[in-house]
mmCIF entry with sequence, helices, sheets and N, C-alpha, C, O atoms, coordinates in Angstrom:
data_MODEL
# 
_entry.id   MODEL 
# 
_entity.id                         1 
_entity.type                       polymer 
_entity.pdbx_number_of_molecules   1 
# 
_entity_poly.entity_id                      1 
_entity_poly.type                           'polypeptide(L)' 
_entity_poly.nstd_linkage                   no 
_entity_poly.nstd_monomer                   no 
_entity_poly.pdbx_seq_one_letter_code       MRWPVEVVLDLLSSDMTKDEILEDHPELEKEDLIACLNYAKLLLSGKSIQELA 
_entity_poly.pdbx_seq_one_letter_code_can   MRWPVEVVLDLLSSDMTKDEILEDHPELEKEDLIACLNYAKLLLSGKSIQELA 
_entity_poly.pdbx_strand_id                 A 
# 
loop_
_entity_poly_seq.entity_id 
_entity_poly_seq.num 
_entity_poly_seq.mon_id 
_entity_poly_seq.hetero 
1 1  MET n 
1 2  ARG n 
1 3  TRP n 
1 4  PRO n 
1 5  VAL n 
1 6  GLU n 
1 7  VAL n 
1 8  VAL n 
1 9  LEU n 
1 10 ASP n 
1 11 LEU n 
1 12 LEU n 
1 13 SER n 
1 14 SER n 
1 15 ASP n 
1 16 MET n 
1 17 THR n 
1 18 LYS n 
1 19 ASP n 
1 20 GLU n 
1 21 ILE n 
1 22 LEU n 
1 23 GLU n 
1 24 ASP n 
1 25 HIS n 
1 26 PRO n 
1 27 GLU n 
1 28 LEU n 
1 29 GLU n 
1 30 LYS n 
1 31 GLU n 
1 32 ASP n 
1 33 LEU n 
1 34 ILE n 
1 35 ALA n 
1 36 CYS n 
1 37 LEU n 
1 38 ASN n 
1 39 TYR n 
1 40 ALA n 
1 41 LYS n 
1 42 LEU n 
1 43 LEU n 
1 44 LEU n 
1 45 SER n 
1 46 GLY n 
1 47 LYS n 
1 48 SER n 
1 49 ILE n 
1 50 GLN n 
1 51 GLU n 
1 52 LEU n 
1 53 ALA n 
# 
_struct_asym.id          A 
_struct_asym.entity_id   1 
# 
loop_
_struct_conf.conf_type_id 
_struct_conf.id 
_struct_conf.pdbx_PDB_helix_id 
_struct_conf.beg_label_comp_id 
_struct_conf.beg_label_asym_id 
_struct_conf.beg_label_seq_id 
_struct_conf.pdbx_beg_PDB_ins_code 
_struct_conf.end_label_comp_id 
_struct_conf.end_label_asym_id 
_struct_conf.end_label_seq_id 
_struct_conf.pdbx_end_PDB_ins_code 
_struct_conf.beg_auth_comp_id 
_struct_conf.beg_auth_asym_id 
_struct_conf.beg_auth_seq_id 
_struct_conf.end_auth_comp_id 
_struct_conf.end_auth_asym_id 
_struct_conf.end_auth_seq_id 
_struct_conf.pdbx_PDB_helix_class 
_struct_conf.details 
_struct_conf.pdbx_PDB_helix_length 
HELX_P HELX_P1 AA1 VAL A 5  ? LEU A 12 ? VAL A 5  LEU A 12 1 ? 8  
HELX_P HELX_P2 AA2 LYS A 18 ? ASP A 24 ? LYS A 18 ASP A 24 1 ? 7  
HELX_P HELX_P3 AA3 LYS A 30 ? SER A 45 ? LYS A 30 SER A 45 1 ? 16 
HELX_P HELX_P4 AA4 ILE A 49 ? LEU A 52 ? ILE A 49 LEU A 52 1 ? 4  
# 
_struct_conf_type.id          HELX_P 
_struct_conf_type.criteria    ? 
_struct_conf_type.reference   ? 
# 
loop_
_atom_site.group_PDB 
_atom_site.id 
_atom_site.type_symbol 
_atom_site.label_atom_id 
_atom_site.label_alt_id 
_atom_site.label_comp_id 
_atom_site.label_asym_id 
_atom_site.label_entity_id 
_atom_site.label_seq_id 
_atom_site.pdbx_PDB_ins_code 
_atom_site.Cartn_x 
_atom_site.Cartn_y 
_atom_site.Cartn_z 
_atom_site.occupancy 
_atom_site.B_iso_or_equiv 
_atom_site.pdbx_formal_charge 
_atom_site.auth_seq_id 
_atom_site.auth_comp_id 
_atom_site.auth_asym_id 
_atom_site.auth_atom_id 
_atom_site.pdbx_PDB_model_num 
ATOM 1   N N  . MET A 1 1  ? 81.189  81.702  112.909 1.00 0.00 ? 1  MET A N  1 
ATOM 2   C CA . MET A 1 1  ? 81.831  81.107  111.748 1.00 0.00 ? 1  MET A CA 1 
ATOM 3   C C  . MET A 1 1  ? 82.709  82.151  111.080 1.00 0.00 ? 1  MET A C  1 
ATOM 4   O O  . MET A 1 1  ? 82.316  83.309  110.935 1.00 0.00 ? 1  MET A O  1 
ATOM 5   N N  . ARG A 1 2  ? 83.892  81.734  110.680 1.00 0.00 ? 2  ARG A N  1 
ATOM 6   C CA . ARG A 1 2  ? 84.820  82.649  110.022 1.00 0.00 ? 2  ARG A CA 1 
ATOM 7   C C  . ARG A 1 2  ? 84.856  82.350  108.529 1.00 0.00 ? 2  ARG A C  1 
ATOM 8   O O  . ARG A 1 2  ? 84.917  81.194  108.111 1.00 0.00 ? 2  ARG A O  1 
ATOM 9   N N  . TRP A 1 3  ? 84.819  83.393  107.753 1.00 0.00 ? 3  TRP A N  1 
ATOM 10  C CA . TRP A 1 3  ? 84.871  83.265  106.294 1.00 0.00 ? 3  TRP A CA 1 
ATOM 11  C C  . TRP A 1 3  ? 86.186  83.864  105.801 1.00 0.00 ? 3  TRP A C  1 
ATOM 12  O O  . TRP A 1 3  ? 86.584  84.935  106.261 1.00 0.00 ? 3  TRP A O  1 
ATOM 13  N N  . PRO A 1 4  ? 86.866  83.190  104.872 1.00 0.00 ? 4  PRO A N  1 
ATOM 14  C CA . PRO A 1 4  ? 88.054  83.797  104.271 1.00 0.00 ? 4  PRO A CA 1 
ATOM 15  C C  . PRO A 1 4  ? 87.673  85.054  103.484 1.00 0.00 ? 4  PRO A C  1 
ATOM 16  O O  . PRO A 1 4  ? 86.646  85.094  102.807 1.00 0.00 ? 4  PRO A O  1 
ATOM 17  N N  . VAL A 1 5  ? 88.507  86.055  103.587 1.00 0.00 ? 5  VAL A N  1 
ATOM 18  C CA . VAL A 1 5  ? 88.256  87.314  102.869 1.00 0.00 ? 5  VAL A CA 1 
ATOM 19  C C  . VAL A 1 5  ? 88.103  87.041  101.381 1.00 0.00 ? 5  VAL A C  1 
ATOM 20  O O  . VAL A 1 5  ? 87.246  87.636  100.727 1.00 0.00 ? 5  VAL A O  1 
ATOM 21  N N  . GLU A 1 6  ? 88.915  86.160  100.848 1.00 0.00 ? 6  GLU A N  1 
ATOM 22  C CA . GLU A 1 6  ? 88.859  85.850  99.413  1.00 0.00 ? 6  GLU A CA 1 
ATOM 23  C C  . GLU A 1 6  ? 87.478  85.352  98.993  1.00 0.00 ? 6  GLU A C  1 
ATOM 24  O O  . GLU A 1 6  ? 86.988  85.716  97.925  1.00 0.00 ? 6  GLU A O  1 
ATOM 25  N N  . VAL A 1 7  ? 86.852  84.529  99.820  1.00 0.00 ? 7  VAL A N  1 
ATOM 26  C CA . VAL A 1 7  ? 85.529  83.992  99.498  1.00 0.00 ? 7  VAL A CA 1 
ATOM 27  C C  . VAL A 1 7  ? 84.489  85.107  99.500  1.00 0.00 ? 7  VAL A C  1 
ATOM 28  O O  . VAL A 1 7  ? 83.634  85.171  98.616  1.00 0.00 ? 7  VAL A O  1 
ATOM 29  N N  . VAL A 1 8  ? 84.568  85.980  100.493 1.00 0.00 ? 8  VAL A N  1 
ATOM 30  C CA . VAL A 1 8  ? 83.606  87.095  100.566 1.00 0.00 ? 8  VAL A CA 1 
ATOM 31  C C  . VAL A 1 8  ? 83.807  88.037  99.385  1.00 0.00 ? 8  VAL A C  1 
ATOM 32  O O  . VAL A 1 8  ? 82.832  88.525  98.813  1.00 0.00 ? 8  VAL A O  1 
ATOM 33  N N  . LEU A 1 9  ? 85.057  88.299  99.015  1.00 0.00 ? 9  LEU A N  1 
ATOM 34  C CA . LEU A 1 9  ? 85.314  89.163  97.859  1.00 0.00 ? 9  LEU A CA 1 
ATOM 35  C C  . LEU A 1 9  ? 84.803  88.525  96.571  1.00 0.00 ? 9  LEU A C  1 
ATOM 36  O O  . LEU A 1 9  ? 84.306  89.221  95.685  1.00 0.00 ? 9  LEU A O  1 
ATOM 37  N N  . ASP A 1 10 ? 84.923  87.211  96.466  1.00 0.00 ? 10 ASP A N  1 
ATOM 38  C CA . ASP A 1 10 ? 84.358  86.513  95.296  1.00 0.00 ? 10 ASP A CA 1 
ATOM 39  C C  . ASP A 1 10 ? 82.849  86.712  95.224  1.00 0.00 ? 10 ASP A C  1 
ATOM 40  O O  . ASP A 1 10 ? 82.298  86.963  94.152  1.00 0.00 ? 10 ASP A O  1 
ATOM 41  N N  . LEU A 1 11 ? 82.183  86.599  96.374  1.00 0.00 ? 11 LEU A N  1 
ATOM 42  C CA . LEU A 1 11 ? 80.740  86.824  96.400  1.00 0.00 ? 11 LEU A CA 1 
ATOM 43  C C  . LEU A 1 11 ? 80.406  88.257  95.989  1.00 0.00 ? 11 LEU A C  1 
ATOM 44  O O  . LEU A 1 11 ? 79.484  88.488  95.207  1.00 0.00 ? 11 LEU A O  1 
ATOM 45  N N  . LEU A 1 12 ? 81.157  89.209  96.517  1.00 0.00 ? 12 LEU A N  1 
ATOM 46  C CA . LEU A 1 12 ? 80.895  90.617  96.208  1.00 0.00 ? 12 LEU A CA 1 
ATOM 47  C C  . LEU A 1 12 ? 81.160  90.942  94.739  1.00 0.00 ? 12 LEU A C  1 
ATOM 48  O O  . LEU A 1 12 ? 80.540  91.847  94.181  1.00 0.00 ? 12 LEU A O  1 
ATOM 49  N N  . SER A 1 13 ? 82.075  90.207  94.114  1.00 0.00 ? 13 SER A N  1 
ATOM 50  C CA . SER A 1 13 ? 82.386  90.486  92.709  1.00 0.00 ? 13 SER A CA 1 
ATOM 51  C C  . SER A 1 13 ? 81.487  89.710  91.747  1.00 0.00 ? 13 SER A C  1 
ATOM 52  O O  . SER A 1 13 ? 81.595  89.858  90.530  1.00 0.00 ? 13 SER A O  1 
ATOM 53  N N  . SER A 1 14 ? 80.614  88.895  92.292  1.00 0.00 ? 14 SER A N  1 
ATOM 54  C CA . SER A 1 14 ? 79.672  88.154  91.454  1.00 0.00 ? 14 SER A CA 1 
ATOM 55  C C  . SER A 1 14 ? 78.499  89.056  91.077  1.00 0.00 ? 14 SER A C  1 
ATOM 56  O O  . SER A 1 14 ? 78.483  90.244  91.402  1.00 0.00 ? 14 SER A O  1 
ATOM 57  N N  . ASP A 1 15 ? 77.547  88.492  90.408  1.00 0.00 ? 15 ASP A N  1 
ATOM 58  C CA . ASP A 1 15 ? 76.363  89.268  90.020  1.00 0.00 ? 15 ASP A CA 1 
ATOM 59  C C  . ASP A 1 15 ? 75.368  89.444  91.164  1.00 0.00 ? 15 ASP A C  1 
ATOM 60  O O  . ASP A 1 15 ? 74.343  90.106  91.000  1.00 0.00 ? 15 ASP A O  1 
ATOM 61  N N  . MET A 1 16 ? 75.666  88.855  92.314  1.00 0.00 ? 16 MET A N  1 
ATOM 62  C CA . MET A 1 16 ? 74.760  88.963  93.458  1.00 0.00 ? 16 MET A CA 1 
ATOM 63  C C  . MET A 1 16 ? 74.868  90.339  94.099  1.00 0.00 ? 16 MET A C  1 
ATOM 64  O O  . MET A 1 16 ? 75.950  90.924  94.165  1.00 0.00 ? 16 MET A O  1 
ATOM 65  N N  . THR A 1 17 ? 73.743  90.843  94.566  1.00 0.00 ? 17 THR A N  1 
ATOM 66  C CA . THR A 1 17 ? 73.765  92.087  95.338  1.00 0.00 ? 17 THR A CA 1 
ATOM 67  C C  . THR A 1 17 ? 74.165  91.761  96.772  1.00 0.00 ? 17 THR A C  1 
ATOM 68  O O  . THR A 1 17 ? 74.160  90.600  97.182  1.00 0.00 ? 17 THR A O  1 
ATOM 69  N N  . LYS A 1 18 ? 74.513  92.799  97.527  1.00 0.00 ? 18 LYS A N  1 
ATOM 70  C CA . LYS A 1 18 ? 74.846  92.588  98.941  1.00 0.00 ? 18 LYS A CA 1 
ATOM 71  C C  . LYS A 1 18 ? 73.662  91.985  99.688  1.00 0.00 ? 18 LYS A C  1 
ATOM 72  O O  . LYS A 1 18 ? 73.838  91.109  100.536 1.00 0.00 ? 18 LYS A O  1 
ATOM 73  N N  . ASP A 1 19 ? 72.484  92.444  99.380  1.00 0.00 ? 19 ASP A N  1 
ATOM 74  C CA . ASP A 1 19 ? 71.288  91.908  100.040 1.00 0.00 ? 19 ASP A CA 1 
ATOM 75  C C  . ASP A 1 19 ? 71.097  90.431  99.712  1.00 0.00 ? 19 ASP A C  1 
ATOM 76  O O  . ASP A 1 19 ? 70.719  89.652  100.587 1.00 0.00 ? 19 ASP A O  1 
ATOM 77  N N  . GLU A 1 20 ? 71.351  90.035  98.468  1.00 0.00 ? 20 GLU A N  1 
ATOM 78  C CA . GLU A 1 20 ? 71.228  88.620  98.091  1.00 0.00 ? 20 GLU A CA 1 
ATOM 79  C C  . GLU A 1 20 ? 72.271  87.767  98.818  1.00 0.00 ? 20 GLU A C  1 
ATOM 80  O O  . GLU A 1 20 ? 71.975  86.657  99.260  1.00 0.00 ? 20 GLU A O  1 
ATOM 81  N N  . ILE A 1 21 ? 73.467  88.286  98.934  1.00 0.00 ? 21 ILE A N  1 
ATOM 82  C CA . ILE A 1 21 ? 74.522  87.555  99.650  1.00 0.00 ? 21 ILE A CA 1 
ATOM 83  C C  . ILE A 1 21 ? 74.112  87.347  101.105 1.00 0.00 ? 21 ILE A C  1 
ATOM 84  O O  . ILE A 1 21 ? 74.231  86.244  101.638 1.00 0.00 ? 21 ILE A O  1 
ATOM 85  N N  . LEU A 1 22 ? 73.633  88.406  101.742 1.00 0.00 ? 22 LEU A N  1 
ATOM 86  C CA . LEU A 1 22 ? 73.234  88.317  103.136 1.00 0.00 ? 22 LEU A CA 1 
ATOM 87  C C  . LEU A 1 22 ? 72.031  87.396  103.321 1.00 0.00 ? 22 LEU A C  1 
ATOM 88  O O  . LEU A 1 22 ? 71.925  86.708  104.337 1.00 0.00 ? 22 LEU A O  1 
ATOM 89  N N  . GLU A 1 23 ? 71.137  87.382  102.354 1.00 0.00 ? 23 GLU A N  1 
ATOM 90  C CA . GLU A 1 23 ? 69.970  86.501  102.422 1.00 0.00 ? 23 GLU A CA 1 
ATOM 91  C C  . GLU A 1 23 ? 70.380  85.031  102.267 1.00 0.00 ? 23 GLU A C  1 
ATOM 92  O O  . GLU A 1 23 ? 69.867  84.161  102.971 1.00 0.00 ? 23 GLU A O  1 
ATOM 93  N N  . ASP A 1 24 ? 71.312  84.762  101.336 1.00 0.00 ? 24 ASP A N  1 
ATOM 94  C CA . ASP A 1 24 ? 71.765  83.391  101.095 1.00 0.00 ? 24 ASP A CA 1 
ATOM 95  C C  . ASP A 1 24 ? 72.702  82.880  102.191 1.00 0.00 ? 24 ASP A C  1 
ATOM 96  O O  . ASP A 1 24 ? 72.824  81.673  102.400 1.00 0.00 ? 24 ASP A O  1 
ATOM 97  N N  . HIS A 1 25 ? 73.353  83.797  102.877 1.00 0.00 ? 25 HIS A N  1 
ATOM 98  C CA . HIS A 1 25 ? 74.332  83.431  103.906 1.00 0.00 ? 25 HIS A CA 1 
ATOM 99  C C  . HIS A 1 25 ? 74.031  84.212  105.190 1.00 0.00 ? 25 HIS A C  1 
ATOM 100 O O  . HIS A 1 25 ? 74.716  85.186  105.501 1.00 0.00 ? 25 HIS A O  1 
ATOM 101 N N  . PRO A 1 26 ? 73.013  83.786  105.928 1.00 0.00 ? 26 PRO A N  1 
ATOM 102 C CA . PRO A 1 26 ? 72.573  84.544  107.106 1.00 0.00 ? 26 PRO A CA 1 
ATOM 103 C C  . PRO A 1 26 ? 73.625  84.648  108.214 1.00 0.00 ? 26 PRO A C  1 
ATOM 104 O O  . PRO A 1 26 ? 73.494  85.469  109.122 1.00 0.00 ? 26 PRO A O  1 
ATOM 105 N N  . GLU A 1 27 ? 74.661  83.819  108.138 1.00 0.00 ? 27 GLU A N  1 
ATOM 106 C CA . GLU A 1 27 ? 75.723  83.928  109.137 1.00 0.00 ? 27 GLU A CA 1 
ATOM 107 C C  . GLU A 1 27 ? 76.610  85.144  108.900 1.00 0.00 ? 27 GLU A C  1 
ATOM 108 O O  . GLU A 1 27 ? 77.358  85.548  109.791 1.00 0.00 ? 27 GLU A O  1 
ATOM 109 N N  . LEU A 1 28 ? 76.536  85.728  107.714 1.00 0.00 ? 28 LEU A N  1 
ATOM 110 C CA . LEU A 1 28 ? 77.262  86.965  107.408 1.00 0.00 ? 28 LEU A CA 1 
ATOM 111 C C  . LEU A 1 28 ? 76.403  88.171  107.760 1.00 0.00 ? 28 LEU A C  1 
ATOM 112 O O  . LEU A 1 28 ? 75.174  88.120  107.708 1.00 0.00 ? 28 LEU A O  1 
ATOM 113 N N  . GLU A 1 29 ? 77.078  89.251  108.116 1.00 0.00 ? 29 GLU A N  1 
ATOM 114 C CA . GLU A 1 29 ? 76.399  90.515  108.388 1.00 0.00 ? 29 GLU A CA 1 
ATOM 115 C C  . GLU A 1 29 ? 76.962  91.581  107.459 1.00 0.00 ? 29 GLU A C  1 
ATOM 116 O O  . GLU A 1 29 ? 78.048  91.427  106.901 1.00 0.00 ? 29 GLU A O  1 
ATOM 117 N N  . LYS A 1 30 ? 76.215  92.651  107.304 1.00 0.00 ? 30 LYS A N  1 
ATOM 118 C CA . LYS A 1 30 ? 76.647  93.755  106.439 1.00 0.00 ? 30 LYS A CA 1 
ATOM 119 C C  . LYS A 1 30 ? 78.047  94.237  106.831 1.00 0.00 ? 30 LYS A C  1 
ATOM 120 O O  . LYS A 1 30 ? 78.863  94.564  105.970 1.00 0.00 ? 30 LYS A O  1 
ATOM 121 N N  . GLU A 1 31 ? 78.310  94.276  108.123 1.00 0.00 ? 31 GLU A N  1 
ATOM 122 C CA . GLU A 1 31 ? 79.610  94.729  108.616 1.00 0.00 ? 31 GLU A CA 1 
ATOM 123 C C  . GLU A 1 31 ? 80.742  93.800  108.169 1.00 0.00 ? 31 GLU A C  1 
ATOM 124 O O  . GLU A 1 31 ? 81.874  94.247  107.984 1.00 0.00 ? 31 GLU A O  1 
ATOM 125 N N  . ASP A 1 32 ? 80.438  92.505  107.995 1.00 0.00 ? 32 ASP A N  1 
ATOM 126 C CA . ASP A 1 32 ? 81.442  91.565  107.503 1.00 0.00 ? 32 ASP A CA 1 
ATOM 127 C C  . ASP A 1 32 ? 81.844  91.906  106.066 1.00 0.00 ? 32 ASP A C  1 
ATOM 128 O O  . ASP A 1 32 ? 83.023  91.862  105.715 1.00 0.00 ? 32 ASP A O  1 
ATOM 129 N N  . LEU A 1 33 ? 80.865  92.239  105.255 1.00 0.00 ? 33 LEU A N  1 
ATOM 130 C CA . LEU A 1 33 ? 81.145  92.605  103.860 1.00 0.00 ? 33 LEU A CA 1 
ATOM 131 C C  . LEU A 1 33 ? 81.984  93.874  103.807 1.00 0.00 ? 33 LEU A C  1 
ATOM 132 O O  . LEU A 1 33 ? 82.939  93.965  103.036 1.00 0.00 ? 33 LEU A O  1 
ATOM 133 N N  . ILE A 1 34 ? 81.624  94.848  104.626 1.00 0.00 ? 34 ILE A N  1 
ATOM 134 C CA . ILE A 1 34 ? 82.365  96.115  104.665 1.00 0.00 ? 34 ILE A CA 1 
ATOM 135 C C  . ILE A 1 34 ? 83.784  95.886  105.158 1.00 0.00 ? 34 ILE A C  1 
ATOM 136 O O  . ILE A 1 34 ? 84.727  96.474  104.629 1.00 0.00 ? 34 ILE A O  1 
ATOM 137 N N  . ALA A 1 35 ? 83.944  95.034  106.167 1.00 0.00 ? 35 ALA A N  1 
ATOM 138 C CA . ALA A 1 35 ? 85.278  94.752  106.705 1.00 0.00 ? 35 ALA A CA 1 
ATOM 139 C C  . ALA A 1 35 ? 86.171  94.110  105.652 1.00 0.00 ? 35 ALA A C  1 
ATOM 140 O O  . ALA A 1 35 ? 87.358  94.426  105.573 1.00 0.00 ? 35 ALA A O  1 
ATOM 141 N N  . CYS A 1 36 ? 85.621  93.222  104.852 1.00 0.00 ? 36 CYS A N  1 
ATOM 142 C CA . CYS A 1 36 ? 86.402  92.585  103.790 1.00 0.00 ? 36 CYS A CA 1 
ATOM 143 C C  . CYS A 1 36 ? 86.834  93.589  102.732 1.00 0.00 ? 36 CYS A C  1 
ATOM 144 O O  . CYS A 1 36 ? 87.968  93.541  102.255 1.00 0.00 ? 36 CYS A O  1 
ATOM 145 N N  . LEU A 1 37 ? 85.947  94.486  102.367 1.00 0.00 ? 37 LEU A N  1 
ATOM 146 C CA . LEU A 1 37 ? 86.303  95.528  101.398 1.00 0.00 ? 37 LEU A CA 1 
ATOM 147 C C  . LEU A 1 37 ? 87.368  96.460  101.964 1.00 0.00 ? 37 LEU A C  1 
ATOM 148 O O  . LEU A 1 37 ? 88.288  96.855  101.248 1.00 0.00 ? 37 LEU A O  1 
ATOM 149 N N  . ASN A 1 38 ? 87.252  96.813  103.227 1.00 0.00 ? 38 ASN A N  1 
ATOM 150 C CA . ASN A 1 38 ? 88.250  97.682  103.862 1.00 0.00 ? 38 ASN A CA 1 
ATOM 151 C C  . ASN A 1 38 ? 89.607  96.993  103.952 1.00 0.00 ? 38 ASN A C  1 
ATOM 152 O O  . ASN A 1 38 ? 90.645  97.630  103.774 1.00 0.00 ? 38 ASN A O  1 
ATOM 153 N N  . TYR A 1 39 ? 89.598  95.689  104.227 1.00 0.00 ? 39 TYR A N  1 
ATOM 154 C CA . TYR A 1 39 ? 90.848  94.932  104.292 1.00 0.00 ? 39 TYR A CA 1 
ATOM 155 C C  . TYR A 1 39 ? 91.508  94.885  102.910 1.00 0.00 ? 39 TYR A C  1 
ATOM 156 O O  . TYR A 1 39 ? 92.718  95.081  102.797 1.00 0.00 ? 39 TYR A O  1 
ATOM 157 N N  . ALA A 1 40 ? 90.731  94.630  101.875 1.00 0.00 ? 40 ALA A N  1 
ATOM 158 C CA . ALA A 1 40 ? 91.267  94.611  100.514 1.00 0.00 ? 40 ALA A CA 1 
ATOM 159 C C  . ALA A 1 40 ? 91.840  95.982  100.145 1.00 0.00 ? 40 ALA A C  1 
ATOM 160 O O  . ALA A 1 40 ? 92.895  96.071  99.517  1.00 0.00 ? 40 ALA A O  1 
ATOM 161 N N  . LYS A 1 41 ? 91.152  97.029  100.533 1.00 0.00 ? 41 LYS A N  1 
ATOM 162 C CA . LYS A 1 41 ? 91.637  98.390  100.268 1.00 0.00 ? 41 LYS A CA 1 
ATOM 163 C C  . LYS A 1 41 ? 92.969  98.629  100.979 1.00 0.00 ? 41 LYS A C  1 
ATOM 164 O O  . LYS A 1 41 ? 93.885  99.224  100.409 1.00 0.00 ? 41 LYS A O  1 
ATOM 165 N N  . LEU A 1 42 ? 93.071  98.165  102.223 1.00 0.00 ? 42 LEU A N  1 
ATOM 166 C CA . LEU A 1 42 ? 94.303  98.313  102.987 1.00 0.00 ? 42 LEU A CA 1 
ATOM 167 C C  . LEU A 1 42 ? 95.456  97.590  102.298 1.00 0.00 ? 42 LEU A C  1 
ATOM 168 O O  . LEU A 1 42 ? 96.554  98.136  102.186 1.00 0.00 ? 42 LEU A O  1 
ATOM 169 N N  . LEU A 1 43 ? 95.211  96.364  101.838 1.00 0.00 ? 43 LEU A N  1 
ATOM 170 C CA . LEU A 1 43 ? 96.262  95.609  101.152 1.00 0.00 ? 43 LEU A CA 1 
ATOM 171 C C  . LEU A 1 43 ? 96.731  96.317  99.887  1.00 0.00 ? 43 LEU A C  1 
ATOM 172 O O  . LEU A 1 43 ? 97.926  96.354  99.596  1.00 0.00 ? 43 LEU A O  1 
ATOM 173 N N  . LEU A 1 44 ? 95.793  96.875  99.141  1.00 0.00 ? 44 LEU A N  1 
ATOM 174 C CA . LEU A 1 44 ? 96.154  97.557  97.891  1.00 0.00 ? 44 LEU A CA 1 
ATOM 175 C C  . LEU A 1 44 ? 96.871  98.880  98.137  1.00 0.00 ? 44 LEU A C  1 
ATOM 176 O O  . LEU A 1 44 ? 97.634  99.344  97.289  1.00 0.00 ? 44 LEU A O  1 
ATOM 177 N N  . SER A 1 45 ? 96.629  99.482  99.288  1.00 0.00 ? 45 SER A N  1 
ATOM 178 C CA . SER A 1 45 ? 97.249  100.771 99.599  1.00 0.00 ? 45 SER A CA 1 
ATOM 179 C C  . SER A 1 45 ? 98.739  100.635 99.910  1.00 0.00 ? 45 SER A C  1 
ATOM 180 O O  . SER A 1 45 ? 99.484  101.612 99.830  1.00 0.00 ? 45 SER A O  1 
ATOM 181 N N  . GLY A 1 46 ? 99.170  99.427  100.263 1.00 0.00 ? 46 GLY A N  1 
ATOM 182 C CA . GLY A 1 46 ? 100.568 99.227  100.616 1.00 0.00 ? 46 GLY A CA 1 
ATOM 183 C C  . GLY A 1 46 ? 100.861 99.536  102.074 1.00 0.00 ? 46 GLY A C  1 
ATOM 184 O O  . GLY A 1 46 ? 101.993 99.371  102.527 1.00 0.00 ? 46 GLY A O  1 
ATOM 185 N N  . LYS A 1 47 ? 99.859  99.981  102.807 1.00 0.00 ? 47 LYS A N  1 
ATOM 186 C CA . LYS A 1 47 ? 100.037 100.277 104.235 1.00 0.00 ? 47 LYS A CA 1 
ATOM 187 C C  . LYS A 1 47 ? 99.875  98.994  105.034 1.00 0.00 ? 47 LYS A C  1 
ATOM 188 O O  . LYS A 1 47 ? 99.288  98.019  104.565 1.00 0.00 ? 47 LYS A O  1 
ATOM 189 N N  . SER A 1 48 ? 100.401 99.013  106.237 1.00 0.00 ? 48 SER A N  1 
ATOM 190 C CA . SER A 1 48 ? 100.230 97.853  107.113 1.00 0.00 ? 48 SER A CA 1 
ATOM 191 C C  . SER A 1 48 ? 99.198  98.191  108.187 1.00 0.00 ? 48 SER A C  1 
ATOM 192 O O  . SER A 1 48 ? 98.900  99.357  108.446 1.00 0.00 ? 48 SER A O  1 
ATOM 193 N N  . ILE A 1 49 ? 98.672  97.159  108.791 1.00 0.00 ? 49 ILE A N  1 
ATOM 194 C CA . ILE A 1 49 ? 97.686  97.365  109.861 1.00 0.00 ? 49 ILE A CA 1 
ATOM 195 C C  . ILE A 1 49 ? 98.331  98.127  111.010 1.00 0.00 ? 49 ILE A C  1 
ATOM 196 O O  . ILE A 1 49 ? 97.672  98.946  111.651 1.00 0.00 ? 49 ILE A O  1 
ATOM 197 N N  . GLN A 1 50 ? 99.608  97.871  111.282 1.00 0.00 ? 50 GLN A N  1 
ATOM 198 C CA . GLN A 1 50 ? 100.300 98.553  112.362 1.00 0.00 ? 50 GLN A CA 1 
ATOM 199 C C  . GLN A 1 50 ? 100.392 100.065 112.122 1.00 0.00 ? 50 GLN A C  1 
ATOM 200 O O  . GLN A 1 50 ? 100.361 100.850 113.070 1.00 0.00 ? 50 GLN A O  1 
ATOM 201 N N  . GLU A 1 51 ? 100.502 100.464 110.867 1.00 0.00 ? 51 GLU A N  1 
ATOM 202 C CA . GLU A 1 51 ? 100.573 101.896 110.547 1.00 0.00 ? 51 GLU A CA 1 
ATOM 203 C C  . GLU A 1 51 ? 99.286  102.607 110.887 1.00 0.00 ? 51 GLU A C  1 
ATOM 204 O O  . GLU A 1 51 ? 99.299  103.806 111.166 1.00 0.00 ? 51 GLU A O  1 
ATOM 205 N N  . LEU A 1 52 ? 98.164  101.889 110.872 1.00 0.00 ? 52 LEU A N  1 
ATOM 206 C CA . LEU A 1 52 ? 96.880  102.505 111.135 1.00 0.00 ? 52 LEU A CA 1 
ATOM 207 C C  . LEU A 1 52 ? 96.545  102.559 112.615 1.00 0.00 ? 52 LEU A C  1 
ATOM 208 O O  . LEU A 1 52 ? 95.651  103.297 113.031 1.00 0.00 ? 52 LEU A O  1 
ATOM 209 N N  . ALA A 1 53 ? 97.268  101.773 113.412 1.00 0.00 ? 53 ALA A N  1 
ATOM 210 C CA . ALA A 1 53 ? 96.977  101.701 114.854 1.00 0.00 ? 53 ALA A CA 1 
ATOM 211 C C  . ALA A 1 53 ? 97.515  102.905 115.586 1.00 0.00 ? 53 ALA A C  1 
ATOM 212 O O  . ALA A 1 53 ? 97.359  103.008 116.803 1.00 0.00 ? 53 ALA A O  1 
# 
């Protein structure tokens, strides 16, 4: 199952802990949360994915 980054970021910015998010949504993994945060960081940095490759 694919989750939009925006939805995962909304969960992370809520009062829920990462453990609570993972418990409530077993289809997500810790690595998914980290990937969403890294993607948001990349967007804010102004760099493109191609620059990192």
